[in-house]
N, C-alpha and C positions, 0 to 999 in steps of 0.2 A: 687715658686711662682706660682700663679693662674692664669688660663687662662679661658674666658669667651669665650664659644661657641654658635655662634647662628646658629638655625638647622630649617629647614623647610621642612616638609612632605607635599607635594602639592597634594597627594594622598593617606591620612593614610590608607584607604581601602587596598590597595597593599605595605605597608608599612612594609613588612615582609620579615625578612632572610629567607635563602633557605632552613634551616632546623627550621623545626616547634618546634623542644625541644628549641632551642635556639630564636627563633624569640618573638617579641611583640607578646602579646595576647590582649592590649586594643585598644577601639575604639575611644575612646576621648583623649584632651589633658593632662589633669592630671593623665590618666593612662598612658599614654606613659610615661610623666615626672618621675611617680614614678618607673617604670619597668627601666628605662634609670638611674635614681639615684642610686637605687640598684645596678644596675650592674656596676656603677663607686664605689660604695662605700663596695660593698662585693665580694668575690670570685664566689658567687652562680654560675653565668653565666658561669666564666672562667672554673671552675669544671666541669660542664656539658659539655662543648666544648673539654676539656681535655680529659674527658672519653672515647671521641667518637674516639680517635684519635688511630693510630695503635699500637703507643708504648706509652701510657700516661707516664709513667716516664720518658721520653725521651724528654719530652717537657720541656723547659725552663721556670723556675717558676719566673723570672723575668715578663714573659708575663700576670701572676694575678695580678700583683701588684693592690694594690687598694688605695683609697684617702675617708677615713671614714667620712672628713670633704665637700665631695662632694656636691652640691645643684642643682637641675634640677627643673625649673617652667616651665608650658606649658598653652597653652592658645590657643583657638578654634578662629580662624578669616577667615568668611566666610567659605571657604571649605577646608580650609588650617589648619594645625596645626604648630604651631612655639613652639619651646624648646629654652630654653636659660640656659645652662649648665655651671657650674663654677666647675673645678677642678683642682689639681693639677700634675694630669696625663698627661704622653708625649700626644702629639699629634697622633700618631702613635696609643699606647693602647686604647686612645679615639676612634680614626677611625675603629679600628678594632672592637669593643664594640658596635659602630652603625652598622658595615655591620652585626653581626651576629645576630642584634634586626630587623635593618630595611632593609637589604640588599643595593641594589644600589637606593631604594627609598625615597632619602632624599639628600639634600643640605645643604653644610655650608654656610652660607649668610653674614657671618663676625667672626671676631676672635680678641678678646682685652685681652692683659694683664691688670691683675686687680693687 
């Protein structure tokens, strides 16, 4: 079953994770949406994170789960960026990817089962 997440980036300029290799690079809503969608659909972001661990081979592979059907849309509204992500990934993995990408500069405003 899929879940829809509604995310608000109140300061998109600062919506960057601690590690620049993992963090958002985009400036606008469409770019943020595309980067998050890739992080949900493919293992690329997870593999970059895993390679940075002390013992990458010991990382639980289930943390790298993907959802090839995940979709993310974005819109600019005033000074905020709003993202709407639909994925079958568990919430813990979704939030993990958001922390890598945006650090703590995001808020989850709503969650709905689809």
